[in-house]
C-alpha positions as CSV (number, residue, x, y, z in Angstrom):
1,M,137.6,-13.9,27.1
2,H,139.5,-10.3,26.8
3,L,140.9,-10.0,23.4
4,E,144.5,-8.3,22.6
5,L,146.6,-7.7,19.6
6,I,149.7,-9.8,20.7
7,D,152.6,-10.5,18.5
8,L,152.2,-14.7,18.7
9,S,155.5,-15.4,17.1
10,D,156.7,-13.6,20.8
11,L,154.6,-15.6,22.6
12,L,155.0,-19.1,21.1
13,A,159.1,-18.7,21.5
14,A,158.5,-17.6,24.8
15,I,156.5,-21.3,25.4
16,A,159.5,-23.0,23.7
17,E,162.3,-21.4,25.6
18,Q,159.6,-22.2,29.4
19,I,159.4,-25.8,28.5
20,Q,162.1,-26.7,27.2
21,P,163.8,-26.3,30.6
22,L,160.9,-26.8,33.4
23,Q,158.8,-29.5,31.4
24,I,159.9,-31.0,28.1
25,Q,162.9,-31.1,28.2
26,P,163.7,-32.8,31.0
27,L,161.2,-35.5,29.6
28,A,162.8,-35.0,26.2
29,D,166.2,-36.2,27.5
30,L,165.2,-38.7,29.3
31,Q,163.4,-40.3,26.7
32,Q,165.7,-38.8,23.8
33,L,163.4,-36.7,22.3
34,Q,164.5,-33.8,19.4
35,F,162.2,-30.2,20.3
36,S,162.4,-28.4,16.9
37,T,160.8,-25.2,16.7
38,H,160.6,-23.2,13.2
39,I,158.5,-19.9,14.3
40,V,157.9,-17.1,11.5
41,P,158.7,-13.7,12.9
42,N,156.2,-10.9,13.2
43,L,152.7,-13.1,13.7
44,Q,150.0,-10.8,15.1
45,I,147.0,-11.6,15.9
46,Q,144.1,-10.8,18.6
47,G,143.8,-13.0,20.9
48,S,144.2,-13.8,24.6
49,P,148.0,-14.8,25.9
50,D,146.7,-17.1,28.7
51,H,144.4,-18.9,26.8
52,L,146.6,-19.1,23.9
53,I,149.3,-20.4,26.5
54,R,147.3,-23.0,27.9
55,L,146.4,-24.1,24.2
56,F,150.0,-24.8,22.9
57,L,150.9,-26.4,26.4
58,N,148.5,-28.5,26.1
59,L,149.3,-29.3,22.8
60,L,153.3,-30.0,23.4
61,D,152.3,-31.5,26.4
62,N,150.0,-34.0,24.5
63,A,152.8,-34.7,22.0
64,V,156.0,-35.3,24.4
65,K,153.8,-38.2,26.9
66,Y,152.8,-40.0,23.3
67,T,156.0,-40.0,21.5
68,S,158.2,-43.0,22.1
69,A,162.3,-42.8,22.8
70,Q,164.4,-41.2,20.4
71,G,161.3,-39.7,18.6
72,E,160.6,-36.0,16.9
73,V,158.4,-33.2,18.6
74,N,158.0,-29.9,16.5
75,L,156.1,-26.9,16.9
76,T,156.2,-24.7,13.9
77,A,154.4,-21.0,12.9
78,V,154.0,-20.4,10.1
79,V,151.7,-17.3,7.8
80,Q,149.7,-18.9,5.1
81,E,147.7,-17.0,2.0
82,H,144.6,-16.0,4.1
83,C,145.6,-17.3,7.6
84,I,148.6,-18.4,10.7
85,E,149.1,-21.7,10.6
86,I,150.4,-23.7,13.4
87,R,151.5,-27.1,14.0
88,V,152.4,-29.4,16.8
89,G,154.1,-33.0,15.0
90,D,155.5,-35.7,16.6
91,T,156.6,-38.9,15.9
92,G,154.3,-40.7,18.5
93,I,152.4,-43.4,18.8
94,G,150.0,-41.8,16.9
95,I,146.1,-42.3,16.4
96,S,143.6,-44.6,15.0
97,P,141.3,-43.3,12.4
98,E,138.2,-44.4,14.7
99,H,139.3,-42.3,16.9
100,L,139.9,-39.4,15.4
101,P,136.4,-37.9,15.0
102,H,135.7,-37.8,18.5
103,L,139.1,-36.6,19.9
104,F,137.7,-32.9,20.9
105,E,134.8,-34.4,22.9
106,R,134.6,-33.9,26.0
107,F,135.9,-36.9,28.7
108,Y,137.2,-38.3,25.5
109,R,139.9,-40.7,25.7
110,V,141.3,-43.3,23.1
111,D,142.4,-45.6,25.6
112,K,141.1,-45.8,28.8
113,S,143.9,-47.5,30.6
114,R,145.8,-44.5,29.4
115,S,144.3,-42.3,32.0
116,R,145.9,-44.2,35.2
117,T,149.3,-44.2,33.9
118,M,149.7,-40.8,31.5
119,G,147.3,-38.6,33.7
120,G,144.6,-36.5,32.3
121,T,141.0,-36.3,32.3
122,G,139.8,-36.0,28.6
123,L,139.1,-32.5,28.6
124,G,142.5,-31.0,27.4
125,L,141.4,-31.2,23.6
126,A,137.8,-30.2,24.0
127,I,139.5,-27.0,26.0
128,A,141.8,-26.6,23.1
129,Q,139.1,-27.0,20.6
130,E,137.3,-24.1,22.7
131,I,140.1,-21.6,22.6
132,V,140.3,-21.9,19.2
133,H,137.2,-21.3,18.4
134,R,137.1,-18.4,20.9
135,H,139.6,-16.9,18.6
136,Q,137.7,-17.5,15.4
137,G,139.9,-20.3,14.6
138,A,140.1,-23.9,13.3
139,I,142.3,-26.9,14.8
140,A,142.3,-30.3,12.9
141,V,144.7,-33.3,13.8
142,Q,146.2,-35.5,11.2
143,S,147.6,-38.8,12.4
144,Q,148.9,-42.2,11.6
145,L,149.1,-45.3,14.1
146,G,152.8,-46.0,14.3
147,H,154.1,-42.5,12.8
148,G,152.5,-39.9,14.9
149,T,150.3,-37.5,15.2
150,T,150.0,-33.3,13.8
151,F,147.9,-30.5,15.6
152,T,147.2,-27.8,13.0
153,V,145.5,-24.8,14.4
154,T,144.7,-21.6,12.3
155,F,144.2,-18.0,12.7
156,P,142.9,-15.7,10.8
157,N,145.2,-13.2,9.5
């Protein structure tokens, strides 16, 4: 993976701009989802733009897929004390606590029957975790069944 100095703020803003009209917004309009962003400017990291795009498109796509009608999806990027923190959150269906430790395992699916209706192979979050680790970062998930899920990605600052 080739790493270069990139402005993560610009990359995230471009992803948000592109996915709103192309992917998320039509689905969001259909489900009457509210999509919001809060991205602090000038977040600089050593990274692979292609891999980071794949990472955040995956997280945002999952957020939209599993958020019920009239829910919210948000993308936030801020500077913390020693890291850059990016959160992708939703007010969707949430994930039961027993599934959380397994989410990043290859081929793991919370509900096997969803693969037919929602698509996917159970590889998306395993790939996301690998991308984050190759950028010397960390990924975590918090979820409450029936109230939504937030994925938090942190990169060294």
